[in-house]
N, C-alpha and C positions, 0 to 999 in steps of 0.2 A: 595554665594561665589564660584568661579570655582575651580575645583579641578585642582592639580598640573600636568604638563606635566612630563612624565617619559619616558626617551628614545624616546621621539617625539610622544608619545601617550597622547592625550587629555583624561583626567579621565572623564569628563562629558561626552564626546561622548562614551566612552567605557562604562560607566555606562547605558547610554541610550539604547545601543545596546544590553547589557546583559538582561536589563529588558524587552527589546521587545521580545528577545528570550525566555525569563523565560514565559511571557505571552502567547506565541505562543504554547510551550509547555504545559501549562495548558489547552489550548484550544483543543490541539491535544489530550490529554488524556480524555477530556470530549466527545469528538467526537469519540474516540475509545470505549468509554463505550457505546455511543449511538449505534454504529454499532453492539456491542456484543448484545445489547437489541433486534435489528432487527433481528438478526441471531437466538437468542433465539425465538422470535416470529415465524420466519418462521419454525424452528424446531417444535415448538408447533402446527404449522398447517400442520406437515406431510412432510415439504420439507426437502430434504437431504442437509445439509449445506457444504459437501464436494463438491457436484455437484454445488451449487450455488456458491462457491468461484471459481471453475473452469470456470463457465459461466462469472463471472465478469472478471477473467485474459483473457478470450477469447475475451471479448467485448473491452478491451483496445487495442487488437492486430489489425493491419490493415488487410483486407481481404487476400492479398496476402501472408503476413507472416504467417497468420492463414492456408491457404491452403497448403502451403510448409510444415508447421509442421505437418499437417494432412497426407501428402503424405508420408513423412520419417517415421510417425509411422506406417502407414499401410505397408510400406517396411519393416521395421523391425519385425512387428507382423508377416508378411508372411514368412520371413527368419526363423522365430522361430517356424513355422508351427502352428500358433495360429489362422490363417484365413484359411477357408476352400477355 
């Protein structure tokens, strides 16, 4: 039996969307757990997880953006006297 329309919203369609989102949220939580396990494994093997996270962030950036960010960082560090 179809759910009633309320305010122009079909109940069946809305419930289907909500259920799909809930399933995806469960999958996301499971994946987050898997990622935590991989980071724990990396840490156990002597890798610095903060640096791994930075590497992952940098790999998502395109080359031009990464180069621009590096140049600005170097400029700021130089201005603060942190680079010889």
